[in-house]
C-alpha positions in Angstrom: 27.0 6.8 6.3 28.4 6.1 2.7 25.9 5.7 -0.1 26.9 3.5 -2.5 24.8 3.9 -5.9 27.1 1.3 -7.8 24.7 -1.3 -5.2 21.1 -2.4 -5.1 19.7 -3.5 -2.2 17.5 -6.7 -2.1 15.6 -7.5 1.0 14.8 -11.4 1.2 11.1 -12.3 2.2 10.7 -15.4 0.0 10.5 -18.0 2.7 8.2 -19.9 4.6 8.4 -18.9 8.0 7.6 -22.4 9.3 9.6 -22.1 12.5 7.1 -18.9 13.4 4.1 -20.8 12.0 4.3 -20.4 8.7 3.7 -16.9 8.5 5.4 -14.0 6.5 7.8 -13.1 8.8 8.7 -9.8 6.8 5.2 -8.4 7.4 5.2 -9.0 11.3 4.6 -5.7 13.7 8.3 -4.9 15.5 8.4 -1.9 17.4 5.9 0.2 15.8 6.1 -1.0 12.3 6.9 -4.2 10.8 10.2 -6.1 10.4 11.0 -5.4 6.5 10.3 -1.9 7.2 13.5 -1.9 9.9 15.2 -3.8 7.6 14.8 -1.4 5.0 15.6 1.5 6.7 19.0 0.0 7.6 19.4 -0.3 4.1 18.4 2.2 2.7 21.1 4.6 3.6 24.0 2.2 2.1 22.6 1.8 -1.2 21.4 2.7 -4.3 18.0 1.4 -5.6 16.1 -1.5 -3.6 13.6 -4.3 -4.1 12.0 -7.0 -1.9 12.3 -10.7 -3.1 8.4 -12.1 -1.7 6.7 -15.3 -3.2 3.3 -14.3 -0.9 1.5 -11.4 0.5 3.0 -9.5 -2.8 0.5 -6.5 -2.7 1.1 -5.8 1.1 4.9 -6.0 0.5 4.3 -3.5 -3.0 2.7 -1.0 -0.6 6.0 -0.4 0.4 6.5 1.6 -3.0 9.4 -0.8 -3.7 9.7 -3.2 -6.8 8.4 -7.0 -5.5 10.4 -9.8 -7.1 9.0 -13.3 -6.7 11.0 -16.4 -7.2 11.8 -17.4 -10.6 12.9 -20.7 -9.8 9.7 -22.8 -8.4 9.6 -24.8 -5.0 10.6 -22.5 -2.8 14.1 -23.2 -3.4 15.5 -20.7 -0.5 17.6 -17.8 -0.2 19.5 -18.6 -3.7 16.2 -18.2 -5.4 15.7 -15.2 -3.9 19.1 -13.7 -4.8 18.6 -15.1 -8.5 15.3 -13.0 -8.9 17.5 -10.0 -7.7 20.0 -10.5 -10.0 17.6 -10.8 -12.9 16.1 -7.3 -12.0 19.7 -5.8 -10.8 20.5 -2.8 -13.0 23.6 -1.8 -11.0 26.8 -3.7 -10.8 26.6 -5.2 -7.4 23.6 -6.3 -5.3 23.5 -7.0 -1.8 21.4 -9.0 0.5 19.9 -9.2 3.6 16.9 -11.2 5.0 13.4 -9.7 6.4 13.9 -11.1 9.8 17.2 -9.1 10.8 16.1 -5.9 11.7 19.4 -5.0 13.4 21.4 -5.3 10.5 25.0 -3.3 10.5 24.9 0.4 9.3 28.2 -0.1 7.6 27.4 -3.5 6.2 27.3 -2.5 2.6 30.7 -0.2 2.9 32.6 -3.0 4.2 31.7 -5.9 2.4 32.1 -3.2 -0.9 35.8 -2.6 0.1 36.7 -6.1 0.5 35.2 -7.3 -2.6 37.3 -4.8 -4.4 40.3 -5.2 -2.4 40.6 -8.9 -2.9 39.0 -9.0 -6.3 36.5 -11.5 -5.0 33.2 -12.4 -6.9 31.5 -12.6 -3.5 31.9 -10.7 0.1 30.2 -12.5 2.8 29.9 -11.0 6.3 31.4 -13.6 9.4 31.1 -13.2 13.0 33.4 -14.7 15.8 31.1 -16.9 18.3 33.6 -18.2 20.5 36.5 -19.9 18.9 34.1 -20.6 15.8 34.0 -18.5 12.8 30.0 -18.1 12.1 29.6 -17.1 8.2 26.3 -15.4 7.7 26.0 -16.4 4.2 22.7 -14.2 3.2 24.2 -11.0 4.5 26.2 -11.0 1.1 27.3 -8.7 -1.9 27.7 -10.3 -5.1 29.1 -9.2 -8.9 25.6 -9.1 -10.7 27.5 -10.8 -13.8 27.1 -14.3 -11.4 23.6 -14.5 -12.8 24.6 -17.4 -15.0 26.4 -19.5 -13.1 23.8 -19.2 -10.0 20.8 -20.2 -13.0 22.8 -23.0 -13.9 23.9 -23.9 -10.2 20.0 -24.0 -9.2 18.6 -25.8 -12.7 21.0 -28.5 -11.5 19.4 -28.7 -8.5 21.7 -27.0 -6.2 20.4 -25.2 -3.1 22.9 -24.7 -0.4 24.1 -21.2 -0.4 27.7 -22.5 0.8 27.5 -24.7 -2.1 27.5 -22.3 -4.8 29.8 -20.0 -3.0 32.5 -23.1 -3.1 33.0 -22.5 -6.9 33.7 -18.6 -6.3 36.5 -16.5 -5.1 34.9 -15.1 -1.4 35.8 -12.6 0.4 35.2 -12.7 4.1 34.5 -9.7 6.3 35.1 -9.9 10.2 31.8 -7.8 12.0 32.5 -7.7 15.7 28.6 -7.6 16.7 27.2 -10.9 16.1 23.6 -10.0 17.5 23.6 -7.5 14.5 23.1 -10.6 12.4 20.5 -12.2 14.7 17.1 -13.7 13.0 14.0 -13.6 14.2 12.9 -17.0 13.8 10.2 -18.1 16.4 7.2 -15.7 18.2 9.3 -16.0 21.2 11.4 -14.1 20.3 9.8 -11.6 18.1 7.8 -11.0 21.7 10.9 -10.9 23.6 12.4 -8.6 21.3 9.4 -6.1 21.3 7.5 -7.5 18.3 3.9 -7.5 19.8 1.8 -7.8 22.4 2.6 -11.5 22.7 3.2 -14.6 20.8 -0.3 -15.1 20.2 -0.9 -11.8 18.7 1.5 -12.7 15.7 -0.6 -12.1 12.7 -0.8 -15.2 10.6 -0.3 -15.6 6.4 -3.3 -18.4 6.7 -6.4 -18.9 8.1 -6.1 -19.3 12.0 -9.6 -18.5 13.6 -8.0 -17.2 17.0 -5.6 -14.2 15.5 -5.8 -10.9 13.4 -5.0 -11.9 9.8 -4.4 -9.3 6.9 -6.9 -8.5 4.7 -5.3 -10.2 1.7 -5.0 -13.2 3.6 -8.6 -13.0 4.5 -9.7 -12.8 0.6 -7.2 -15.4 -0.3 -8.6 -17.9 2.0 -12.1 -16.8 0.9 -11.2 -17.1 -2.7 -9.8 -21.0 -2.3 -12.9 -22.1 -0.4 -15.4 -20.8 -2.7 -16.8 -22.5 -6.1 -19.5 -22.2 -8.4 -23.0 -23.3 -8.0 -23.4 -25.3 -11.4 -27.0 -24.9 -12.5 -28.0 -23.3 -16.0 -31.0 -21.8 -16.8 -32.1 -20.7 -20.3 -34.0 -17.0 -20.5 -35.2 -14.8 -22.8 -33.0 -12.1 -24.1 -34.4 -9.5 -22.3 -34.6 -11.6 -18.9 -30.6 -11.8 -19.1 -29.8 -8.4 -18.5 -27.8 -8.8 -15.3 -27.4 -12.2 -15.2 -24.4 -14.5 -15.4 -23.6 -16.2 -18.8 -23.3 -20.1 -18.2 -21.7 -20.5 -21.6 -19.7 -18.8 -24.0 -21.9 -17.1 -26.6 -21.2 -18.2 -29.9 -21.8 -16.2 -33.2 -23.8 -18.0 -35.7 -23.3 -15.2 -38.4 -20.5 -13.1 -39.5 -20.9 -9.4 -38.4 -20.8 -7.5 -40.6 -22.7 -10.0 -42.9 -21.2 -8.4 -46.2 -18.7 -6.2 -47.3 -20.3 -2.6 -46.7 -20.0 0.9 -46.7 -19.0 3.1 -43.5 -20.1 6.2 -44.8 -22.4 7.8 -47.2 -20.6 8.5 -50.5 -19.7 6.9 -53.4 -18.1 3.8 -53.9 -15.6 3.1 -56.9 -12.4 1.1 -57.7 -9.3 2.5 -55.8 -7.0 1.6 -58.5 -8.0 4.3 -60.3 -6.6 7.0 -58.3 -3.8 9.1 -58.7 -2.1 12.2 -58.7 -4.7 13.8 -60.7 -8.1 14.5 -60.8 -10.6 11.3 -61.0 -13.7 12.1 -62.9 -16.7 8.9 -62.1 -20.0 8.2 -63.9 -22.6 7.4 -61.4 -24.4 4.6 -62.4 -26.7 3.6 -59.7 -27.7 4.3 -55.9 -27.3 1.6 -53.5 -29.1 1.3 -50.0 -29.1 -0.2 -47.0 -31.1 -3.4 -47.0 -32.0 -3.1 -50.4 -30.2 -5.7 -53.0 -28.6 -3.9 -56.1 -27.6 -5.1 -59.4 -25.4 -2.1 -59.9 -21.6 -3.5 -61.2 -19.6 -0.3 -62.1 -17.4 -1.2 -64.6 -14.0 1.3 -64.9 -14.7 5.1 -64.8 -17.8 4.2 -62.8 -18.7 4.6 -59.7 -22.2 4.2 -57.6 -23.9 6.7 -54.8 -23.7 4.2 -51.7 -25.5 4.8 -48.3 -24.0 3.5 -45.1 -24.8 -0.1 -44.3 -25.3 -1.2 -48.3 -23.4 -3.7 -49.8 -20.2 -3.0 -51.6 -21.1 -3.7 -55.4 -18.4 -6.0 -57.1 -15.0 -4.3 -58.3 -15.4 -1.6 -55.6 -13.2 -1.3 -52.6 -13.2 2.3 -51.8 -15.8 4.8 -50.8 -15.5 8.7 -50.8 -17.7 10.5 -48.3 -19.7 12.6 -50.2 -18.6 16.0 -48.5 -15.3 15.2 -49.7 -15.9 15.0 -53.6 -14.4 17.6 -55.3 -17.8 18.5 -57.9 -20.6 16.7 -58.4 -22.9 17.9 -61.4 -25.4 15.8 -63.2 -24.5 12.2 -63.3 -20.9 12.6 -62.6 -18.5 13.5 -59.7 -14.7 14.3 -59.4 -12.6 13.4 -56.7 -9.6 15.6 -56.1 -6.0 13.8 -55.6 -5.4 13.1 -51.7 -8.8 12.9 -50.9 -9.4 9.0 -50.1 -7.0 6.1 -49.9 -7.9 3.0 -51.7 -9.9 1.2 -49.2 -11.0 3.8 -47.2 -14.6 3.7 -45.5 -15.1 0.0 -46.5 -16.2 -2.5 -43.6 -15.1 -6.1 -44.3 -17.7 -9.0 -43.8 -16.9 -10.6 -40.3 -14.7 -7.6 -39.4 -16.8 -7.0 -36.1 -17.5 -10.8 -35.0 -16.5 -13.8 -37.1 -19.3 -16.7 -37.5 -18.4 -19.6 -34.9 -16.2 -16.9 -33.2 -17.1 -16.3 -29.2 -19.1 -13.3 -28.7 -19.1 -13.1 -24.9 -17.6 -15.6 -22.2 -19.0 -17.6 -19.9 -18.9 -15.8 -16.4 -19.6 -12.2 -18.0 -22.1 -10.2 -16.0 -24.5 -9.4 -18.7 -25.1 -5.7 -19.7 -27.3 -3.4 -21.9 -24.7 -3.3 -24.6 -24.3 -7.1 -24.6 -28.3 -7.6 -24.9 -27.6 -5.4 -27.8 -24.7 -7.5 -29.1 -26.5 -10.8 -29.0 -29.8 -9.3 -30.4 -27.4 -8.5 -33.5 -26.4 -12.1 -33.7 -30.2 -12.9 -33.8 -30.4 -14.9 -30.6 -33.6 -15.0 -28.6 -32.7 -17.2 -25.6 -29.3 -16.9 -23.5 -28.0 -20.1 -21.3 -27.4 -18.2 -17.8 -26.6 -19.1 -14.3 -29.4 -19.8 -12.1 -29.7 -17.0 -9.8 -28.2 -17.4 -6.4 -30.1 -17.4 -3.1 -28.8 -15.3 -0.6 -30.6 -15.1 3.0 -29.8 -12.7 5.4 -30.9 -11.6 8.9 -29.9 -9.2 11.3 -29.4 -10.5 14.9 -30.1 -8.0 18.3 -32.8 -7.8 20.7 -32.4 -3.4 20.5 -33.2 -3.8 16.5 -36.9 -3.0 15.2 -37.9 -2.9 11.6 -39.1 0.1 9.8 -42.4 1.3 10.6 -42.9 -0.3 14.2 -42.3 2.0 17.5 -38.9 2.4 18.9 -39.1 1.6 22.6 -36.2 3.3 24.6 -32.7 1.9 24.0 -33.3 0.4 20.7 -32.7 1.5 17.1 -34.1 0.6 13.7 -32.6 -2.1 11.7 -30.7 -0.6 8.5 -28.2 -3.4 7.9 -31.2 -5.5 6.3 -31.5 -2.7 3.8 -28.4 -1.9 2.9 -27.7 -5.8 2.5 -30.9 -6.1 0.7 -29.6 -3.3 -2.1 -26.2 -4.7 -2.5 -27.5 -8.2 -2.9 -30.0 -6.6 -5.7 -27.2 -5.2 -7.4 -25.5 -8.5 -7.8 -28.6 -10.0 -9.0 -29.0 -12.8 -6.3 -32.5 -14.1 -5.3 -32.9 -12.6 -1.8 -34.5 -14.3 1.2 -35.4 -11.5 4.0 -35.5 -13.3 7.0 -36.0 -10.3 9.2 -34.8 -9.8 12.9 -33.4 -12.7 14.8 -33.6 -12.4 18.5 -30.5 -12.8 21.2 -31.2 -16.2 21.9 -29.3 -19.7 21.2 -32.9 -21.1 19.7 -33.6 -18.6 17.7 -30.4 -18.3 16.0 -30.1 -21.9 15.5 -33.6 -22.1 14.0 -32.7 -19.0 11.6 -29.2 -20.4 10.8 -31.3 -24.1 9.8 -33.9 -22.6 8.0 -31.7 -19.7 5.9 -29.1 -22.9 5.1 -31.9 -25.5 4.1 -33.5 -22.7 1.6 -30.2 -20.8 0.1 -26.9 -21.2 -1.2 -25.3 -18.7 1.0 -26.2 -16.6 4.2 -25.3 -13.2 5.4 -25.7 -12.0 8.8 -24.9 -8.7 10.4 -24.4 -8.3 14.5 -23.3 -10.9 17.0 -19.5 -11.7 15.6 -17.7 -9.1 18.2 -15.6 -9.9 20.9 -18.0 -8.6 23.2 -21.0 -10.9 21.9 -22.5 -13.6 23.3 -20.5 -16.6 23.7 -23.5 -18.6 22.2 -23.3 -17.3 19.1 -20.3 -18.4 17.9 -21.2 -22.2 19.5 -24.6 -22.1 17.3 -22.5 -21.4 14.2 -20.2 -23.8 15.0 -22.0 -26.8 15.7 -23.5 -26.2 12.7 -20.5 -26.5 10.6 -16.9 -25.2 9.7 -17.2 -21.4 10.8 -14.2 -19.4 11.5 -14.1 -16.3 13.6 -11.3 -13.7 12.0 -10.2 -10.5 13.4 -9.3 -8.8 10.3 -6.3 -5.9 10.2 -9.1 -3.5 9.0 -10.8 -0.6 9.7 -14.0 -0.5 10.1 -15.1 -4.0 9.9 -12.7 -5.9 12.0 -14.7 -8.9 13.3 -15.7 -11.3 10.6 -17.5 -14.9 10.8 -17.0 -17.2 7.7 -17.6 -20.6 7.1 -20.2 -23.3 5.6 -22.8 -24.8 7.9 -25.1 -27.8 7.1 -28.5 -28.8 8.2 -30.9 -31.5 7.3 -28.6 -32.8 4.2 -27.7 -28.8 3.0 -25.6 -26.7 3.2 -24.6 -23.0 2.6 -21.7 -20.4 2.7 -22.1 -18.2 5.7 -21.0 -14.4 6.1 -21.0 -13.1 9.5 -20.7 -9.5 9.0 -20.4 -6.9 12.0 -23.0 -4.8 13.0 -22.1 -1.5 12.5 -23.6 -0.2 9.6 -20.6 1.6 7.5 -18.3 -2.0 9.0 -21.5 -4.0 6.8 -21.3 -2.0 3.7 -17.0 -2.6 3.9 -17.1 -6.3 4.6 -19.8 -6.7 2.0 -17.9 -5.0 -0.8 -14.4 -6.4 0.0 -15.1 -9.9 1.5 -18.6 -11.1 0.5 -19.1 -9.7 -2.7 -16.2 -11.5 -4.8 -17.3 -15.1 -3.0 -20.8 -14.1 -4.3 -19.5 -13.7 -7.8 -17.6 -16.6 -8.1 -20.5 -18.9 -6.8 -22.6 -17.4 -9.3 -19.8 -18.3 -12.0 -18.8 -14.7 -12.4 -15.3 -12.8 -12.2 -15.5 -9.0 -11.3 -12.7 -8.0 -9.8 -12.9 -4.7 -7.8 -12.8 -1.8 -10.6 -10.0 0.1 -7.9 -8.6 3.4 -9.5 -5.8 5.7 -8.5 -6.6 9.2 -7.4 -4.6 12.2 -5.7 -5.7 12.9 -1.9 -6.9 16.7 -1.8 -5.7 17.1 2.2 -3.5 15.0 4.4 -5.0 11.5 5.8 -3.4 10.3 8.9 -2.8 6.5 9.3 -0.5 4.1 11.4 0.6 1.2 9.0 -0.4 -2.3 10.4 -3.8 -2.7 9.1 -5.7 -1.9 6.0 -8.3 1.5 6.4 -11.2 1.9 4.3 -12.5 5.9 4.3 -15.6 7.4 2.7 -14.7 9.6 0.0 -16.0 12.2 -2.6 -14.1 11.8 -6.3 -14.1 14.5 -8.2 -15.9 14.4 -11.7 -13.1 13.6 -13.8 -11.8 11.2 -11.3 -8.3 12.6 -10.8 -8.9 14.0 -7.4 -10.7 12.3 -4.1 -11.5 13.8 -0.5 -12.7 12.3 3.0 -16.3 13.2 3.5 -15.3 13.9 7.1 -15.9 11.7 10.5 -15.0 8.2 9.6 -17.0 6.1 12.7 -18.2 2.9 11.5 -21.6 3.9 12.9 -22.1 7.0 10.7 -24.4 5.7 7.8 -24.7 9.6 6.5 -21.3 9.9 5.7 -21.7 6.3 3.5 -24.4 8.2 1.6 -23.0 11.4 1.1 -19.7 9.3 -0.6 -19.5 8.4 -4.1 -16.2 6.2 -3.6 -14.1 4.3 -0.7 -10.7 5.1 -0.4 -8.7 2.1 0.1 -5.3 2.6 2.5 -3.3 -0.9 2.4 -1.8 -1.9 5.4 1.8 -1.2 4.7 1.3 2.4 4.0 1.3 5.3 6.8 0.0 8.7 6.3 -1.0 10.3 3.3 0.6 13.8 2.2 -1.9 16.5 0.4 -1.0 15.2 -3.5 -0.3 11.8 -2.9 -1.9 9.0 -5.0 -4.5 6.5 -3.5 -6.8 3.6 -4.3 -10.5 4.6 -4.9 -13.3 2.2 -5.2 -16.0 4.1 -7.2 -19.3 3.5 -6.4 -21.0 4.0 -9.3 -21.4 0.8 -11.8 -20.7 -1.4 -8.9 -22.1 -4.7 -8.8 
């Protein structure tokens, strides 16, 4: 098979998959991997660079390690919009396209299209098959010259959407292929199942919020993000009480910082115009201190001794540090050529912050440095969001609270303490409701009480497949709650939605019961939602680090593994056994290694995404 480096290969995955239930078809499981992976493996030996055109799940496609190109033309303009995006990024003379839902494409596709395009001096080469007596063109299996971008963009801007309509303006070479099945599109869940794409049509991975099937981490996060809105309630608190709170308004500076032009160094202030190629000797006519008014006005040939932070006297624009003067005898100092430049070591009025400018933006979580900044502005009170009230409890007859004796088969409830700590770090007002028994009446009573007293509710346990049916029934009868199976490990089951009771409503997160899964689900789903309710934006601070050892993983789901990040943040290693009930490994870890669903096994030395725990709110 000949690899043609003149050709860039583009997989078209930008459609909406409406015939398969509005899913992202390229990411559907197919014979041990995904459909898009099969297409890439077929294309890779035939072409040079590869790229993917996609309009959703961009991070998941990026996990394949290739450029991901969204449409430039808006409104889901079809395959031509994907072709346009590919041509804009194309660095080779030719671009070959293939759809993401055709995993059987011919292994000589590029070679035969290229040969025909050259031989016929055509603009475009298109694959064709014979179906009975009819010739069937396959316009999305095409090779085009990169120089056609202006023509295509004009066609799209004028409302053109049909591929054959644009081809009508070009010289097209049609290339006959005998195997029609090689160009087959998998358009329905039944076809996918029939050809080996999953356990059943119902097992398809939706790109939206279907409650019946497994969905991706990215899709679940998107649904949550789109559902949550801030709680609008403002308090004015004393400056020191603002630590850890969320600013409800922009903090506007009432003054200039600094308030005057001042010296950045201890030294001598003078007019820099006197500097030249010969030594400059100046007479010292006074000393200016920070915080003390001074009437000193140096004339030509004069300077003042000045301290850090002192106001610059009229006529002075330069400060030489005292240790850089060539000599200082009596009331004169000598400055050697080249030891200082005009304007050095002078801080301008308003240089750090101008009066009337925003010092801090609404939505910022106040940190110690922010307290200092606001104090420097003379602010004694700060407008902040009301603390978010979050109720939480664990479910299970086997759970015992700390301090109680353990009966046979029982365990201490660790999840409530973990959740408490995470909520405290977010700055929430917490309502600990203890352990709720496995009964419909107890669960309904607890949920109603939580809903009537809190903005959000977090439960642990009772959302897995093995949980009693009434758990889902009680949650569902109180509101709109979706039960998800998320393509992740640990923490696959999760309940999310909103419930209501006696005119009050609250957001609900039903987390798994396993201790590590509780923390993973909280950090990657509940945390962002709670911060958004607080009016804050605090995305997870993912870093990149090299894996010390190989990590085994199959593509198709996201995995979160406990790790230890080196002091310099460059390397990471896994803590050992990664069972979802092994809480000790979470305590030993200082980070979480994030292995995205598109990734396979990691080799030693490969870079991975890492979430450090230190400083995480």
